[in-house]
N, C-alpha and C positions, 0 to 999 in steps of 0.2 A: 794735729792740724785738723781743723774742721772741714766739712764738705765745701763750704763757701770759700775758704782759704785755698783749697785745692783748685777750685774753679778759677779763682783769681790767678793762681800760679800758671795754669794752662793758658790763660789769656795773655799773661805777661811773657811767657816762654812757649809759644806755639809748637816749637820743635819737640817739646817734651811729650806732646800728644802721641808721638810714634814710639816712645820708649816703653819698655816692659813694665807692667803693673807691679810686679814683684820688686824690681829695683827702685821704682818710685816710692812704693810704700815704705821701704827701708830708709830711703834718703829723706823723705818728708815726715816720717814718724806717723803714718796713718795706715788704715787697713786697705787691702787690695779692693775690697768691695766699694769703698769710698772713691778710689781711683776710677773704677769702672763707672760709678754713678756720675762723677764729675765729667768724665769724658763724654758721656751721653748727653749731659746738659749742654756742654760746649758745642757738640756736634749738631745739635738740633736747629740748624739753620739760623738765619738772621733774627736778632732780637727785635729789630724794627718791624712793627706789624705791617707797615706799608710795603716793606721789602718782601716779607713773607707772602703777602698776597700776590706778588709778582713772580714768585718762583714757578718753574715749570711743574707740571703734575707728574710725579714719579710714582709708578705703580710697582710694588713689590709683590710678586705672585709665584705660585707653585701649583702644579696639577698632579693628580694621581690617576693612573689609567689601569684598565684591566689587562691581564696578559692575553696573548693569542690562545685560542683553543684549536688544536690541530691533531691529526692522526699521523703517527709515524711507525716505522718498523724497527726503529732502534733509537739509541740515545746519544750517539757520538758521531759527529761529522756527517749529519744527514742534511741534504738540501730538501726543504719542504716545498712541494709544488703548490700552486695556487688552489688546485682542487682538493688538496689535503687539509685546507684550513676550514674549520667549522665556524669560527668567529674571530674577526679582527679586533684589535684593541679599541676600546671606547673610553671616554672620559668618565671616571667614577665620581670624583670630587675636585673642586678647586678651592683655593683660599688666596686672599689678596688683601693688601692694605696700602693706603696712600702713605708715602714717607712722612714721618713725624706724627701721623694720626694715631689715636689710641684705639680706634675701631678696626677690628679685623672682620672682613667680609668673607663669606664662604657659601658654597652651594653643593648639593649632592644629589645623586639620582635616587628616585624612589625604588622600592622593590619591584614595582610593576614596570618601571622604565628599564630596569636591569634585565628583567625576563624577556622583554621584547627588543632589547639592545637599542634603545632610543635615547641618545644623549643630547638631542637638539636643545632642550630647554636650558641645561646648564652650560652648554657651549655658547648659546646666545647670551646668557647673563654675563659670562666672562668676556665675550666678544664686545659687549657694550662698554665694559670698563677699559679694554684695550683701545677702543675707538676714542675714548675720552682722554687717554694718557698721552703725554709728550715723550716720556722716557719709561722703559720697563726694566726691571731687575729680576733675574732668575738665576738659580744655580744650575749650570749645564743647560741654560735656557736656549743658547744659540743652536745647540745640537739636539735638544729634546723638547722642552716646553713650548717654545715658539713654533717650531715645525709641526709638532703634534697638534697644537691648537689650530694652526692653519689647515692641517689635514682634515680635522674633524669639522672645521668651518665649511670648507669647500664640499665635503661629502654631505653636509646638512643644508647645502644650497645657500650659504651666506656669502656675501661679497667680501672683498678685502676690507679690513678696518683701516682707519687713517694711519699713515706712516708714522712709526715711532722709532726712537733710538733705543738700542738694546745694550744692556750691560750684563755680561755673563760672569758671575763671581768665580766660577770654577776656572774659566779661561784666564781671568786676572791672576788667580792664585798660582796656576801652573806656569804662566808666562813670567811672572815677576818674582816668584819666590821658589824655594826648594823645600817645601814641606814634605814630610814622609808620606802624607796622604792629602789629597785635595778634596776629599768628600766634605760635605757641609758639616756633618756631625764632628768630623775630625778637626776641621778649622775652628769650630766653636770651642772645642775642648782646648786647643792650643791657645786660644784667646781668653780662656776662663769664662766663656759664655755658657749658660745652661744649654745643653744639647737637645737633640731630637728625642722623641718618645721611642722607646724600644718596641719593635714589633717583629712579626714573623710572616712568612709567605702565606701561612694559613689564613691570615686576614684577607688577602686578595682572593683566595679561593672562596671564602665565605661571602665576600662581596658579590662575586659573579654568580653566586647562587641566589642572590637577592635577599640575603638576611639583613633585616632592618638594623639590628644591633651592630653588625659589622660595618655597615655603611656609616652609622653614627660614629663609630670608633675611628674609621678612616678619616672622617671629616675633622675630628679632634686632632688626629695625627698630622693632618694637612695644615691645620691652623698653627700648630706648634712650629712646623717647618718654616712658615712665613715669618713668625716672630723671631726665630733664630736667624733667618736669612737677613732680616733688616739689620740686626746687630753686626753680623759678619760683614755686610756691605759697608756700613759706616766705619768699621775698623779698617777695611781695605781702601776706602775711597781716597784718602790722601795719596796713595801710591798709584792710582789709576791714571796713567799718562794720557790715555785716549778717552778720558771721561768727557761726555758731552759738555760743552761750555754753557753752563746755566745762565751766565751773564747775557748771552745772546737772546735768551727768552725774556729777560727783564728790561722793561722800559724805565731805565733810571740813569741819571747823570753821575751817580756815585760809582767809585771804583769798588767792585765787588769780587769775591772769590769765584773763580771759574768752576769750582767743584760744588760748593754749598750755597753760594749767593750772599754770604755774610760780608758786611762792609768793615768788619773789625780786622783790618790787615796791618801788618807790620812791614815797613820798607826795609829791605836788607841791603847790604853792600855788594850783592852779587848780580851778575848779568847773564842773560842767555844770549849767545852769539849766533847770528846767521851769516850767510854770505854777504849780506848787504846792510847789516845793522846790529845793534846791541840793545837789549830790552831789559829794563830793571825787573828784578825778581821780588815778589811780595809774599810773605808768609801769613796764612790765615790762621785764625784761632782753632780751626778744625784740624790743622796740621798740614793742609795742602799748600803747594806753592802755585802762584800764578805770575804771569809776566805782564808788564805794562803794554798798552796797545801801541804806543809810539816809540820809535827808536830814539835812543840817546846819542846816536852817532852824529857827529858834525858833518852835515852834507856838503859843506864848503870844501872839505878835504878831498884830495884825489883818492879814488878807490878803484883799483884794478881787480877784475875777476877773471878766472880762467875761461877760455872759449870752449864750448862743448864741441866734441869731435864725433 
């Protein structure tokens, strides 16, 4: 089966998007690599150029920070007082890309900026992208990347950026699935996606010494993380029940997928039921399910609901 035929299969049977690549390759007589390529083609949003222009701006991003430098009298169960800290964490590098874009953006400190512990310039350059975004995606982002950026922003005298919706792929993985590990590199390996670049803590030590080569290596490591993150996010997206409804951002009369914005939807015979109505379920080519905006319940029928107590 050719790549084009696999793409057509996914469009005809959207639910197959969530099946394992190994099983599909055996069933369809193709390679696992072609299954991954076909999935990526199908997931890349609406094919209608006008619809693509109306999509919200989704920023995939990741940051790398320096460790704290402090003085201690031991290594186990020590509370480190404020006056024992020589240097707090600062941002060393960041990397980001707009969803579906081929360009990966990044920035890093210079050796001189590391020595004087001044990360204002690169915090501001990432702040500008966050201010432009509608939705941001990061792994462990709600607990680390977003709060860390906010911390460095306020300490550098920057105001809050525009409000964005956040998707934390680690939170999605741990809440929805039961993987042995929810680390980004582990998820990538489970999904057959090329993983992160191997590195060791020595790289962070060399970076805080201001070694130019180390900072360049950290930037490359950071860029790879973002490319992996985008693939993992697209794999998880059909399962994200709390995903921001992208249709709200799009000024269109077409019925579009709430996860990716595509108008290539298949009507199913299933409904989602609430206390006051039932809503038709649609399956998108990306694998996600969306429900109709209007209830199919006949409002002329008598409907009783329980009284809150």
